[in-house]
C-alpha positions in Angstrom: 36.8 -25.9 -11.9 33.9 -25.8 -14.3 33.1 -22.3 -15.7 29.9 -20.7 -14.4 28.0 -20.9 -17.8 29.1 -24.5 -18.3 27.9 -25.3 -14.8 24.5 -23.8 -15.4 24.2 -25.6 -18.7 25.0 -28.9 -17.0 22.4 -28.1 -14.3 19.8 -27.3 -17.0 20.5 -30.6 -18.8 20.3 -32.6 -15.6 16.9 -31.0 -14.8 15.7 -31.6 -18.4 16.7 -35.3 -18.1 15.0 -35.8 -14.8 11.4 -37.0 -15.3 8.8 -35.0 -13.5 6.4 -36.9 -11.3 3.1 -37.6 -13.1 0.6 -34.9 -12.3 -2.4 -33.2 -13.8 -1.0 -29.8 -13.4 2.3 -28.1 -12.3 2.6 -27.7 -8.6 6.1 -26.1 -8.4 5.6 -22.7 -10.0 8.0 -19.7 -10.2 6.2 -16.4 -10.7 8.2 -13.6 -12.2 6.7 -10.0 -12.2 4.6 -8.3 -9.5 1.4 -8.3 -11.6 1.7 -12.0 -12.3 2.2 -12.9 -8.7 -0.7 -10.7 -7.6 -2.9 -12.6 -10.0 -1.8 -16.0 -8.8 -2.7 -15.0 -5.3 -6.0 -13.5 -6.4 -6.8 -16.8 -8.1 -6.1 -18.6 -4.8 -3.3 -20.7 -6.3 -0.5 -19.4 -4.1 0.1 -22.8 -2.5 1.6 -23.9 -5.8 4.3 -21.2 -5.8 7.9 -22.1 -4.8 9.6 -18.8 -5.7 9.0 -15.3 -7.0 11.1 -12.4 -8.3 12.2 -9.3 -6.4 9.4 -7.2 -7.9 6.7 -9.5 -6.4 6.1 -7.6 -3.2 2.3 -8.0 -2.9 0.6 -9.5 -1.1 3.1 -9.4 1.9 2.9 -13.2 2.1 4.8 -13.4 -1.1 7.9 -12.3 0.7 8.1 -15.7 2.3 8.9 -17.4 -1.0 12.4 -17.9 -2.4 13.5 -14.7 -4.2 15.2 -15.6 -7.5 16.3 -12.1 -8.4 15.1 -9.1 -10.4 13.0 -9.8 -13.5 15.5 -8.3 -15.9 18.6 -9.8 -14.1 17.6 -13.3 -13.4 20.0 -15.9 -12.1 19.5 -19.2 -14.0 21.1 -21.1 -11.1 18.6 -19.5 -8.6 15.6 -20.2 -10.8 16.6 -23.8 -11.6 17.6 -24.6 -8.0 14.0 -24.5 -6.8 13.2 -27.3 -9.4 10.2 -25.6 -10.9 7.8 -27.4 -13.2 6.4 -24.1 -14.6 7.7 -20.6 -14.9 5.1 -17.8 -15.5 6.6 -14.4 -16.2 5.7 -10.9 -17.3 7.1 -9.8 -20.6 10.7 -8.6 -20.5 12.4 -11.3 -18.4 16.1 -11.5 -18.9 18.8 -11.2 -19.6 18.4 -13.3 -22.9 21.3 -15.7 -22.1 19.7 -16.5 -18.7 16.3 -17.2 -20.3 18.1 -19.4 -22.8 19.8 -21.5 -20.1 16.4 -21.8 -18.2 14.7 -22.8 -21.5 17.2 -25.5 -22.2 16.1 -27.3 -19.1 12.8 -28.1 -20.8 10.7 -26.3 -18.2 7.5 -24.7 -19.5 8.1 -21.0 -19.7 4.9 -18.9 -20.2 5.3 -15.2 -20.9 2.2 -13.0 -20.1 1.7 -10.2 -22.5 2.2 -6.7 -21.2 -0.3 -3.9 -21.5 -1.5 -0.7 -19.8 -5.2 -0.7 -20.5 -8.4 -2.2 -18.9 -8.5 -4.9 -21.6 -4.8 -5.7 -21.0 -5.5 -6.4 -17.3 -8.3 -8.8 -18.2 -6.1 -10.5 -20.8 -3.4 -11.0 -18.2 -5.8 -12.7 -15.8 -7.0 -15.0 -18.5 -3.4 -15.9 -19.6 -2.3 -16.6 -16.0 -5.3 -18.7 -15.4 -4.7 -20.7 -18.6 -1.0 -21.2 -17.6 -2.1 -22.5 -14.2 -4.9 -24.6 -15.7 -7.6 -22.8 -13.7 -9.8 -21.2 -16.4 -12.9 -21.2 -14.3 -11.2 -19.3 -11.5 -9.7 -16.9 -14.0 -13.1 -16.3 -15.6 -14.6 -15.4 -12.2 -11.7 -13.1 -11.3 -11.8 -11.5 -14.7 -15.5 -10.7 -14.3 -14.9 -9.2 -10.8 -12.0 -7.0 -12.0 -13.9 -6.0 -15.1 -16.8 -4.8 -12.9 -14.3 -2.9 -10.7 -12.7 -1.2 -13.7 -16.1 -0.1 -15.1 -16.9 1.6 -11.9 -13.8 3.8 -12.1 -15.0 7.2 -13.0 -13.1 10.5 -13.3 -14.0 13.4 -11.0 -14.8 16.6 -12.9 -11.9 18.3 -11.1 -9.4 15.8 -12.4 -10.4 15.7 -16.1 -8.4 18.8 -17.1 -5.4 18.2 -14.9 -2.0 17.7 -16.6 0.1 15.2 -14.8 3.9 14.7 -15.1 5.1 11.3 -14.0 8.7 11.5 -12.9 10.5 8.1 -12.8 13.8 9.5 -11.4 15.7 12.6 -10.6 19.3 11.4 -10.4 21.7 14.4 -10.3 18.8 16.7 -10.9 18.2 15.1 -14.3 14.5 14.4 -14.7 13.5 11.1 -16.4 9.8 11.4 -17.2 7.0 9.3 -18.9 5.8 9.9 -22.3 3.0 7.7 -23.9 2.7 3.9 -24.0 3.9 3.4 -20.4 2.2 2.2 -17.2 2.3 5.7 -15.9 0.6 7.0 -19.0 -2.0 4.3 -18.7 -2.9 4.9 -15.0 -3.1 8.6 -15.5 -5.7 7.9 -18.3 -7.6 5.5 -16.1 -7.8 8.1 -13.3 -9.3 10.5 -15.9 -6.5 13.0 -16.1 -4.0 13.9 -18.9 -0.4 13.0 -19.3 1.5 16.3 -19.5 4.0 14.8 -21.9 2.9 13.2 -25.2 5.7 14.1 -27.6 7.5 10.8 -27.2 6.9 7.1 -26.2 8.5 5.5 -23.1 10.7 7.1 -20.5 13.2 9.8 -21.5 15.1 12.7 -19.8 13.4 16.0 -20.1 15.2 19.4 -20.5 14.2 22.3 -18.3 12.6 23.9 -21.3 10.4 20.8 -22.0 9.2 20.7 -18.4 8.3 24.3 -18.5 6.4 23.7 -21.8 4.6 20.7 -20.3 3.1 23.0 -17.6 2.0 20.1 -15.3 -0.6 20.8 -12.7 0.6 17.8 -10.6 3.8 15.9 -10.3 3.3 12.1 -9.9 6.1 9.8 -8.5 6.6 6.4 -7.0 7.0 6.3 -3.2 10.4 4.7 -2.7 10.4 5.0 1.1 12.6 8.1 1.3 11.9 10.7 4.0 8.8 12.3 2.6 9.4 16.0 3.5 13.0 15.8 2.3 12.1 14.2 -1.0 9.1 16.6 -1.5 11.4 19.6 -1.0 14.0 18.2 -3.5 11.3 17.7 -6.2 9.4 21.0 -5.8 12.5 23.1 -5.5 13.9 21.8 -8.8 14.3 25.0 -10.9 12.3 23.7 -13.9 9.5 22.3 -11.7 9.3 25.3 -9.3 8.0 27.6 -12.1 5.2 25.2 -13.3 1.6 25.2 -11.9 2.5 22.0 -10.0 5.5 23.6 -8.4 3.7 26.8 -7.5 0.9 24.9 -5.9 3.1 22.3 -4.2 1.2 19.6 -6.0 3.1 16.4 -5.6 1.5 12.9 -5.4 3.5 9.8 -4.4 2.2 6.2 -4.5 3.5 2.7 -4.1 5.1 1.7 -7.4 3.6 -1.8 -7.8 0.2 -0.6 -6.7 0.3 2.4 -9.1 1.9 0.8 -12.2 1.3 -2.9 -11.8 -1.8 -3.1 -14.0 -3.1 -6.1 -12.2 -6.0 -7.0 -9.9 -5.6 -3.8 -7.8 -5.5 -1.3 -10.6 -9.1 -0.1 -10.3 -8.5 0.7 -6.7 -5.2 2.4 -7.6 -6.9 4.5 -10.3 -9.6 5.6 -7.8 -7.0 6.5 -5.2 -5.0 8.4 -7.8 -8.0 10.4 -9.0 -8.9 11.3 -5.4 -5.3 12.5 -4.7 -5.2 14.5 -8.0 -8.5 16.1 -7.0 -7.3 17.4 -3.6 -3.5 17.9 -4.0 -2.3 21.5 -4.0 -5.4 22.9 -2.4 
């Protein structure tokens, strides 16, 4: 029996050798990454999609597409089995050996730059539009989203609030956001302040570091757990309980893709976050 990698390589070579039908633009597109998929739908080009990754959960219609796996754990066999003529992905697709096998099939593979600012969102839209060869649609969508982002304003009550974004609390160990993350970016767009700025990325925090951060609000993704149970677990954590956020019971939970996607819905997400930060704990 042929080893799995050899079988995948053979599949890739077969696809590379098979001539694509003559066409002006690709019509069998795989979209990898929730932000990219949202943009494809916002551009009105969803009829060209044949598959998406697990993180592409919005709009709900995307769930009807073939799921080729998690963006960082792609299955080359799954990707190649839908016979795409274009793959558009957020930065960070992997693992590297899977991307190498997919690339050997000769299928155009476009990586959209990552970023967590207003300008980064607009650049994503332009890049996806260029990949799909719909620059006029992308320009119109970019203008609309730029207008939405300009209208996002911080409430006075939010400006001084220190927000601690917690990615996970496995075993009581808190993994939190520093700078340079999507969480840091959305907190800034909402007009508040990240309570942790001593490091970049996501790192575990000691109880002492949490106390020193003195967050006014805890921000987390809504993973669908029982809200009251999850809320009690977070706010009763010894390090959090003694902070202003813990004392006020100030916990905000939002859908992860909506909150951190940095795509066409980000202006709305920033407004919703600002509104939640303004009222939570009162």
